[in-house]
C-alpha positions as CSV (number, residue, x, y, z in Angstrom):
1,M,-31.6,18.8,-124.1
2,S,-33.5,21.1,-126.1
3,V,-35.3,24.5,-124.8
4,K,-38.4,23.5,-125.8
5,S,-38.5,20.6,-123.5
6,L,-37.2,23.1,-120.5
7,V,-39.9,25.7,-121.9
8,R,-42.4,22.7,-121.9
9,S,-41.9,21.2,-117.9
10,T,-41.1,24.7,-116.8
11,L,-45.0,25.9,-118.0
12,L,-46.6,22.5,-116.9
13,L,-45.4,22.7,-112.6
14,G,-45.7,26.1,-113.7
15,S,-49.2,26.3,-114.3
16,S,-49.9,23.7,-111.7
17,S,-48.3,25.9,-108.7
18,A,-50.8,28.9,-110.8
19,A,-53.5,26.9,-109.6
20,N,-52.0,26.7,-106.1
21,T,-51.5,30.4,-105.8
22,L,-55.2,31.1,-107.1
23,I,-56.4,28.2,-104.5
24,A,-53.6,30.1,-102.0
25,I,-54.9,33.4,-102.9
26,V,-58.4,32.5,-102.3
27,R,-58.2,30.4,-98.9
28,V,-55.4,33.8,-97.6
29,K,-58.2,36.6,-98.8
30,A,-61.0,34.5,-96.6
31,L,-59.0,33.5,-93.7
32,A,-58.0,37.5,-93.4
33,L,-61.5,38.4,-93.1
34,L,-62.1,35.0,-90.8
35,V,-59.2,36.2,-88.1
36,G,-58.0,38.9,-89.1
37,P,-54.3,39.8,-88.6
38,A,-53.6,38.9,-85.4
39,G,-54.8,34.9,-86.3
40,L,-53.2,34.8,-90.3
41,G,-49.8,36.0,-87.6
42,L,-50.9,32.6,-85.9
43,L,-50.8,30.6,-88.6
44,G,-47.6,31.7,-90.0
45,A,-45.9,31.0,-87.0
46,L,-47.3,27.2,-86.0
47,S,-47.2,26.7,-90.5
48,G,-43.5,27.7,-89.7
49,I,-42.4,25.3,-87.3
50,A,-44.5,23.0,-89.2
51,G,-42.5,24.1,-92.4
52,T,-38.9,23.6,-90.5
53,A,-39.2,20.5,-88.6
54,T,-40.6,18.5,-91.9
55,T,-37.2,19.8,-93.5
56,L,-35.5,18.6,-89.8
57,F,-36.8,15.3,-89.7
58,A,-36.7,14.4,-93.7
59,M,-32.9,14.4,-93.3
60,G,-32.5,15.7,-96.4
61,A,-33.3,12.5,-97.7
62,D,-36.6,13.9,-100.6
63,T,-33.5,15.5,-102.3
64,S,-31.0,13.0,-101.9
65,G,-33.7,10.5,-102.9
66,T,-34.7,12.4,-105.6
67,R,-30.7,12.4,-107.1
68,R,-30.4,9.3,-106.7
69,L,-34.0,8.3,-108.5
70,A,-31.9,10.2,-111.5
71,L,-29.3,8.7,-111.6
72,D,-29.9,4.9,-111.3
73,R,-33.6,5.3,-113.2
74,E,-33.5,2.9,-115.6
75,K,-32.0,0.1,-112.9
76,P,-34.8,-1.4,-111.5
77,G,-33.4,-2.9,-108.6
78,A,-32.0,0.3,-107.1
79,V,-35.1,2.0,-107.6
80,A,-36.9,-0.8,-106.0
81,R,-34.7,-0.4,-103.2
82,L,-34.9,3.5,-103.0
83,R,-38.9,2.7,-102.3
84,R,-38.6,1.2,-99.6
85,A,-36.2,2.9,-97.7
86,L,-38.1,6.6,-98.5
87,L,-40.7,4.5,-97.0
88,L,-38.7,3.3,-93.8
89,L,-37.5,6.5,-93.6
90,G,-41.0,9.3,-93.8
91,A,-42.3,5.8,-91.3
92,I,-40.0,6.0,-88.4
93,H,-38.9,9.7,-88.7
94,G,-42.6,10.4,-88.6
95,A,-43.4,8.8,-85.1
96,V,-40.4,10.1,-83.4
97,C,-41.4,13.8,-84.7
98,M,-45.2,13.3,-83.4
99,A,-43.3,12.1,-79.8
100,V,-41.3,15.1,-80.0
101,F,-43.6,17.7,-80.7
102,W,-45.7,16.5,-77.9
103,L,-43.0,16.3,-75.2
104,A,-41.3,20.0,-76.6
105,R,-44.4,21.3,-76.6
106,E,-43.7,24.2,-74.1
107,P,-40.7,25.3,-74.6
108,I,-40.7,25.3,-79.0
109,S,-44.3,27.2,-78.0
110,R,-42.5,29.9,-75.7
111,W,-39.2,30.4,-78.0
112,V,-41.5,31.4,-81.0
113,L,-44.7,32.7,-79.5
114,G,-43.4,34.2,-76.5
115,S,-45.7,32.1,-74.0
116,D,-47.2,28.7,-73.5
117,D,-50.4,30.0,-74.3
118,Y,-50.7,27.6,-78.0
119,A,-48.9,25.1,-76.0
120,F,-51.2,22.3,-77.1
121,Q,-51.7,23.4,-81.0
122,V,-48.0,23.1,-81.1
123,G,-48.4,19.2,-79.6
124,L,-51.1,18.4,-82.3
125,L,-48.3,19.9,-84.6
126,G,-46.8,16.5,-84.3
127,P,-49.6,14.7,-87.4
128,A,-49.5,17.0,-90.3
129,V,-45.5,17.2,-89.8
130,A,-45.3,13.4,-90.4
131,V,-47.9,13.9,-92.9
132,S,-46.1,16.4,-94.6
133,L,-42.6,14.0,-94.4
134,L,-44.1,11.3,-96.1
135,A,-46.1,13.3,-99.1
136,G,-42.6,15.3,-100.0
137,L,-41.2,12.2,-100.0
138,Q,-43.8,10.4,-102.1
139,I,-43.2,13.5,-104.1
140,S,-38.9,13.3,-104.5
141,L,-40.0,9.4,-106.1
142,L,-42.6,11.2,-108.5
143,Q,-39.3,13.6,-108.9
144,G,-37.3,11.6,-109.0
145,L,-38.8,9.2,-112.0
146,G,-39.8,12.7,-114.2
147,R,-43.6,12.0,-113.6
148,V,-44.0,15.3,-113.9
149,A,-47.8,15.0,-114.9
150,D,-48.3,13.2,-111.7
151,I,-46.8,15.8,-109.4
152,A,-48.6,18.8,-110.9
153,R,-51.8,17.1,-110.2
154,V,-51.0,16.1,-106.7
155,G,-50.1,19.7,-106.0
156,I,-53.2,20.8,-107.7
157,A,-56.0,18.3,-106.1
158,S,-54.2,18.7,-102.8
159,S,-54.2,21.9,-102.6
160,A,-57.8,22.6,-103.4
161,L,-59.7,19.8,-100.8
162,G,-56.8,20.5,-97.9
163,T,-58.2,24.1,-98.3
164,I,-61.8,23.3,-98.8
165,L,-61.8,21.1,-95.6
166,G,-59.0,23.5,-93.9
167,L,-61.2,26.7,-94.2
168,L,-64.3,24.6,-92.8
169,A,-62.5,24.0,-90.0
170,V,-62.2,27.5,-89.3
171,L,-65.0,28.6,-89.9
172,T,-66.6,25.6,-87.4
173,W,-64.1,26.0,-84.8
174,G,-62.6,29.7,-85.6
175,V,-58.5,29.9,-84.8
176,A,-58.7,26.3,-83.1
177,G,-59.2,25.6,-86.9
178,L,-56.1,26.6,-88.4
179,I,-54.4,22.7,-87.0
180,V,-56.6,21.2,-89.5
181,L,-55.7,23.3,-92.5
182,I,-52.3,22.8,-91.9
183,L,-52.7,18.6,-92.2
184,A,-55.5,18.6,-93.8
185,Q,-52.9,19.8,-97.3
186,P,-49.9,17.5,-96.9
187,A,-52.5,14.5,-95.3
188,I,-54.1,14.2,-98.8
189,A,-51.0,15.3,-101.1
190,A,-49.5,11.9,-99.5
191,L,-51.7,9.6,-100.2
192,M,-52.5,11.0,-103.7
193,A,-48.5,11.1,-104.8
194,A,-48.6,7.2,-103.1
195,A,-51.3,6.6,-105.6
196,S,-49.8,8.2,-108.2
197,S,-46.4,6.1,-107.8
198,P,-45.1,4.1,-110.4
199,P,-46.9,0.2,-109.8
200,R,-44.1,-2.4,-108.3
201,S,-42.0,-4.1,-110.1
202,E,-39.4,-7.1,-110.8
203,G,-37.2,-5.5,-109.2
204,D,-39.0,-4.9,-105.9
205,A,-38.8,-9.4,-105.5
206,G,-37.2,-10.4,-102.8
207,I,-36.7,-6.4,-101.2
208,G,-38.2,-7.1,-98.2
209,S,-35.5,-10.1,-97.2
210,D,-32.9,-8.1,-97.6
211,R,-33.0,-6.1,-94.1
212,S,-29.2,-5.0,-94.4
213,R,-29.1,-3.5,-97.8
214,L,-32.1,-1.7,-97.5
215,L,-30.6,-0.3,-93.9
216,A,-27.6,0.7,-95.6
217,D,-29.4,2.5,-98.0
218,W,-31.5,4.3,-95.9
219,R,-28.4,5.9,-94.2
220,D,-26.8,6.4,-97.6
221,L,-29.9,8.6,-98.0
222,V,-29.8,10.4,-94.8
223,G,-25.7,10.4,-94.9
224,E,-25.6,12.5,-98.5
225,G,-28.7,14.2,-97.4
226,S,-28.2,16.2,-94.2
227,A,-25.6,18.5,-95.5
228,F,-29.1,19.7,-97.6
229,M,-31.5,19.2,-94.8
230,L,-28.9,21.8,-93.0
231,S,-29.0,24.2,-95.5
232,Y,-32.9,23.6,-96.1
233,L,-33.3,24.1,-92.3
234,M,-31.4,27.1,-92.7
235,L,-34.0,28.6,-95.1
236,A,-36.8,27.4,-93.2
237,L,-35.3,28.8,-89.6
238,V,-34.8,32.3,-90.4
239,P,-38.0,33.4,-91.6
240,L,-39.3,31.8,-88.6
241,A,-36.7,33.3,-86.2
242,V,-38.0,37.0,-88.3
243,R,-41.5,35.8,-87.7
244,S,-40.3,35.2,-83.2
245,L,-38.7,38.5,-83.5
246,V,-41.2,40.4,-85.2
247,I,-44.1,39.0,-82.8
248,Q,-41.7,39.9,-80.0
249,S,-41.4,43.7,-81.1
250,A,-44.5,44.3,-82.1
251,G,-47.5,41.9,-81.8
252,L,-49.3,38.8,-83.8
253,E,-51.0,41.6,-85.7
254,A,-47.7,42.6,-86.8
255,A,-46.7,39.2,-87.6
256,G,-49.5,39.2,-89.5
257,H,-48.6,41.3,-92.5
258,F,-45.3,40.4,-92.7
259,H,-47.1,36.4,-92.8
260,A,-49.0,38.2,-96.0
261,A,-46.2,40.0,-97.8
262,W,-44.4,36.3,-97.0
263,T,-47.3,34.4,-98.7
264,M,-47.8,37.2,-101.9
265,S,-44.3,37.6,-103.1
266,V,-42.4,34.6,-101.7
267,V,-44.5,31.7,-101.1
268,Y,-46.1,32.8,-104.9
269,V,-43.3,32.8,-106.9
270,G,-42.5,29.2,-105.6
271,F,-44.5,28.1,-108.8
272,L,-41.2,29.2,-110.6
273,L,-38.7,27.5,-108.4
274,N,-40.8,24.0,-107.4
275,A,-40.7,23.8,-111.4
276,M,-37.4,24.0,-111.9
277,S,-36.8,21.6,-109.0
278,A,-38.9,19.2,-109.6
279,D,-37.8,19.2,-113.2
280,Y,-34.9,20.9,-113.8
281,F,-33.2,18.9,-111.1
282,P,-32.9,15.4,-112.4
283,R,-32.0,17.5,-116.5
284,L,-29.0,19.2,-114.5
285,T,-28.0,15.8,-113.0
286,G,-27.9,14.0,-116.0
287,L,-25.8,16.6,-117.4
288,I,-23.7,17.4,-115.1
289,G,-20.3,15.4,-116.7
290,E,-20.7,17.5,-119.9
291,R,-19.5,20.7,-118.5
292,T,-20.8,22.4,-121.6
293,A,-24.0,21.7,-122.0
294,A,-24.9,21.6,-118.3
295,C,-23.4,24.6,-118.3
296,R,-25.9,25.6,-121.1
297,L,-28.6,23.8,-119.7
298,V,-28.1,26.3,-116.6
299,N,-27.8,29.5,-118.9
300,D,-31.1,28.2,-120.5
301,Q,-33.4,27.1,-117.3
302,L,-32.2,30.9,-116.0
303,Q,-33.7,32.7,-119.2
304,V,-36.6,31.2,-119.0
305,G,-37.6,31.5,-115.2
306,L,-36.4,35.2,-115.4
307,A,-38.7,35.5,-119.0
308,I,-41.8,33.6,-117.0
309,G,-41.1,35.3,-113.6
310,G,-39.6,38.6,-114.2
311,P,-42.9,40.4,-115.4
312,I,-45.1,38.9,-113.2
313,L,-42.8,40.0,-110.2
314,L,-43.1,43.3,-111.5
315,I,-46.5,43.4,-112.0
316,M,-46.3,42.3,-107.9
317,L,-43.8,45.1,-107.2
318,A,-46.1,47.7,-109.7
319,G,-49.4,47.4,-107.8
320,A,-48.5,46.4,-104.0
321,P,-51.2,48.4,-102.6
322,W,-54.1,47.6,-104.4
323,L,-53.0,44.2,-104.2
324,V,-52.5,43.9,-100.7
325,T,-55.9,45.3,-99.9
326,L,-57.6,42.8,-102.9
327,L,-56.0,39.7,-102.2
328,Y,-56.1,40.9,-98.4
329,S,-58.4,43.7,-96.7
330,P,-57.2,47.5,-95.9
331,A,-56.0,46.3,-92.6
332,F,-53.0,44.5,-94.1
333,A,-52.0,47.8,-96.0
334,P,-49.0,47.9,-94.3
335,A,-47.6,44.8,-95.9
336,A,-47.3,46.3,-98.9
337,G,-43.7,47.8,-98.2
338,I,-42.6,44.7,-97.5
339,V,-44.6,42.9,-100.9
340,E,-42.2,46.1,-103.0
341,W,-38.9,44.8,-101.5
342,Q,-39.4,41.2,-101.2
343,A,-40.5,41.1,-105.3
344,L,-37.4,43.4,-106.6
345,G,-35.6,40.2,-104.3
346,N,-36.7,37.7,-105.6
347,L,-36.0,38.8,-108.9
348,M,-32.1,37.8,-107.9
349,K,-33.6,34.6,-106.5
350,I,-35.0,33.5,-109.5
351,A,-31.6,33.9,-111.4
352,G,-29.3,32.7,-108.9
353,W,-31.8,29.5,-108.2
354,P,-30.5,27.5,-111.3
355,I,-26.3,28.4,-110.6
356,A,-27.4,26.8,-106.8
357,F,-28.7,23.6,-108.6
358,L,-25.3,22.9,-110.2
359,A,-23.5,22.7,-107.1
360,M,-26.9,19.9,-106.0
361,A,-26.3,18.2,-108.9
362,R,-22.3,17.4,-108.5
363,G,-23.5,16.3,-104.9
364,R,-21.4,18.8,-103.9
365,S,-23.3,19.3,-100.2
366,V,-21.2,21.1,-98.6
367,Q,-21.1,23.8,-100.4
368,F,-24.6,24.2,-100.8
369,M,-25.0,24.5,-97.5
370,A,-22.5,27.1,-96.8
371,L,-24.0,29.4,-99.3
372,E,-27.8,29.1,-97.9
373,V,-25.9,29.5,-94.5
374,A,-24.2,32.8,-95.5
375,W,-27.2,34.0,-97.8
376,T,-30.0,33.5,-95.2
377,S,-28.0,34.2,-92.5
378,I,-27.7,37.8,-94.0
379,F,-30.9,38.5,-94.2
380,L,-31.3,37.3,-89.9
381,V,-28.7,39.8,-89.2
382,L,-30.3,43.1,-91.7
383,V,-33.5,42.2,-89.7
384,W,-32.3,41.7,-86.5
385,L,-30.7,45.2,-87.4
386,L,-33.0,47.3,-89.3
387,L,-36.0,46.3,-87.1
388,P,-35.6,48.9,-85.0
389,H,-35.0,51.7,-87.3
390,F,-37.7,51.5,-90.0
391,G,-40.2,48.9,-88.5
392,I,-41.5,45.4,-90.1
393,A,-40.2,47.4,-94.0
394,A,-36.9,45.6,-92.4
395,T,-38.3,42.2,-93.0
396,G,-38.8,43.2,-97.0
397,I,-35.5,44.7,-97.5
398,G,-33.1,42.7,-95.7
399,F,-34.5,40.3,-98.2
400,A,-33.5,42.5,-101.0
401,I,-30.5,42.4,-100.5
402,A,-29.9,39.1,-98.7
403,C,-31.0,37.9,-102.5
404,A,-28.7,40.7,-104.0
405,A,-25.9,38.5,-101.9
406,F,-26.9,34.7,-103.0
407,L,-27.1,35.3,-107.3
408,V,-23.2,37.0,-106.5
409,M,-22.1,33.9,-104.3
410,Q,-23.5,31.3,-105.9
411,T,-22.4,33.2,-109.6
412,V,-18.7,33.5,-107.7
413,A,-18.6,29.8,-106.8
414,A,-19.9,28.0,-109.8
415,A,-17.2,29.9,-112.0
416,I,-14.6,28.6,-109.4
417,T,-15.7,25.3,-108.5
418,Y,-17.4,24.7,-112.0
419,G,-15.9,26.9,-115.1
420,F,-19.2,28.4,-115.4
421,F,-20.3,31.6,-116.4
422,L,-23.5,34.0,-117.2
423,N,-23.3,34.0,-121.1
424,N,-24.2,37.3,-122.6
425,R,-28.0,36.9,-122.7
426,S,-28.4,36.3,-119.5
427,M,-26.7,38.8,-118.1
428,A,-28.5,42.0,-120.7
429,M,-31.8,39.5,-119.1
430,L,-30.8,39.9,-115.6
431,A,-29.5,43.7,-115.9
432,T,-32.9,44.6,-117.2
433,F,-35.3,43.1,-114.9
434,A,-33.1,44.6,-112.1
435,G,-33.0,47.8,-113.5
436,A,-36.9,47.9,-114.1
437,G,-37.5,46.6,-111.1
438,S,-35.5,49.2,-109.2
439,A,-37.0,52.1,-110.7
440,T,-40.6,50.8,-110.0
441,L,-39.5,50.8,-106.4
442,A,-37.8,54.1,-106.9
443,A,-41.4,55.3,-107.8
444,S,-43.0,54.2,-105.0
445,Q,-41.6,56.7,-102.4
446,H,-43.2,59.2,-104.7
447,S,-46.5,57.8,-105.1
448,A,-49.1,54.8,-106.2
449,L,-50.5,56.2,-109.3
450,L,-46.3,56.3,-110.4
451,Q,-45.4,53.3,-109.5
452,A,-48.4,51.8,-111.2
453,G,-47.5,53.7,-114.5
454,I,-44.1,53.2,-114.7
455,G,-44.0,49.2,-113.1
456,G,-46.6,48.1,-115.5
457,S,-45.5,50.0,-118.5
458,L,-42.5,48.3,-117.8
459,A,-44.2,44.6,-116.9
460,L,-45.5,45.0,-120.5
461,V,-42.7,45.4,-122.6
462,L,-40.1,43.0,-121.0
463,G,-43.6,40.9,-121.0
464,V,-44.2,41.1,-124.5
465,T,-40.3,40.8,-125.3
466,S,-40.3,37.0,-123.2
467,L,-42.6,36.5,-124.7
468,R,-40.8,36.6,-127.9
469,H,-37.6,35.3,-126.3
470,I,-39.1,32.0,-125.4
471,L,-40.9,31.7,-129.2
472,T,-37.5,31.5,-130.7
473,E,-36.1,29.5,-128.4
474,T,-39.1,26.8,-128.3
475,G,-39.6,27.1,-132.6
476,A,-42.7,28.7,-132.0
477,D,-44.2,25.7,-133.3
478,G,-47.6,23.9,-132.4
479,R,-51.3,26.3,-132.7
480,I,-50.4,29.1,-129.9
481,G,-46.3,29.4,-131.6
482,V,-48.1,30.0,-134.6
483,L,-50.3,32.4,-133.9
484,G,-47.9,34.5,-131.6
485,R,-45.4,34.2,-135.1
486,R,-47.9,35.8,-136.5
487,A,-49.0,38.1,-134.0
488,F,-45.2,39.4,-134.2
489,A,-44.9,39.1,-138.1
490,R,-48.0,41.8,-138.2
491,A,-46.3,44.3,-135.5
492,G,-43.2,44.5,-137.3
493,W,-41.4,42.5,-135.4
494,P,-40.6,39.0,-137.3
495,L,-39.4,36.1,-135.4
496,P,-35.8,34.7,-137.1
497,G,-37.7,32.8,-140.3
498,S,-40.6,34.6,-139.4
499,P,-41.9,36.1,-142.4
500,T,-41.9,39.4,-143.0
501,K,-45.2,42.2,-142.2
502,A,-46.0,42.2,-146.2
503,S,-45.9,38.5,-146.4
504,A,-47.7,37.9,-143.2
505,A,-50.5,40.3,-144.6
């Protein structure tokens, strides 16, 4: 598989998520003005509950379904059975979820929010989780079948329409409208993903009467996905637990600051991680039996991730004090320190995530779960230990340290179990970006101007070198590629095979 194809799919899905990020900026900015830090803190807690429950009730079927579809894509009968099994799972698990949420609304409210005051809102999260589950399973179908463009369209449209409906609800009903904001986007995504699914094929014929086979496929999805579910559950539970610690230690306003920082530096970088999971994961699964090709693909994806995401994270780190005020309001200024540490941590996360997919592609769910549990446990313990000493900045410090540990653990585990090693270019890029991020963070301890000057300069330099790397690896064809090749030639730094500066002139 060519790096050009990898870059194209990453940029396509990345562009979709970048559009979603811009929509999220507008959404959070409006919410910051409408409901303030306390309202944003409540939204973060309710969204965290919904996200955790979605992971729990999906039982990892979205991941195992994607993997099986990627392997059986050319078998119409197998694809048809998996489609039916995913639909059955979504319907049954969604119904159970709504009942559980309503019955357990008071204890959930007490655990996360410290009182029963929000039990009614928690009870109403059941339908939101049910539609989120359906949306995730429908998107896993598109993902497994390689329908990258459909995934991008569903993401952008559901984000935009869900934001409009949600903000109208908040504007009309105030804090009570936050439930509509949480519900609207996944509901629209579920409808659009279902509409984008491929039409019924001949492989669908007769499946409805084979109930024993359908139930067996359902059991297989849950059985294979349960370990992945436990891993994802840890990923969802830890931020929720951190929010609970912050709420109980410093109140909803401090939780709003954490939610603002988490949204900026963790959720926004999801555009790269989502691109990897949507296209890179099926590709890696298809190559997993060819060790040399698979290892090369992992290194290629790591480099593409750093080349695209590294400069963005450096800009975020460099301009955190101004970005927080711009994207939210001056009332959210304490979030800047968290953003800086989390941006540094995400540099490590972008590098470690492609390696983590090796275990998923091989079906090594226990290995994947163990490493996810390890890094999330490190994060939670560090926040718990540091919160009394550093305040909410502890959430950023703990995240950065935990992400560095995540990268080290994934690299060591992949080397031991699969013989994977970072190549020289991957190590050089990782060291360069980590050094640039550390220098910018150190400058932030002196002044915001020094932070912006050093971080901005490093982001510019590394952005240019990253662009050159991408153009070199993709062959720099097409209109944009040709323009880039000519620009580097005129600057006296031609790409391999480019004309010299003199001849270009």
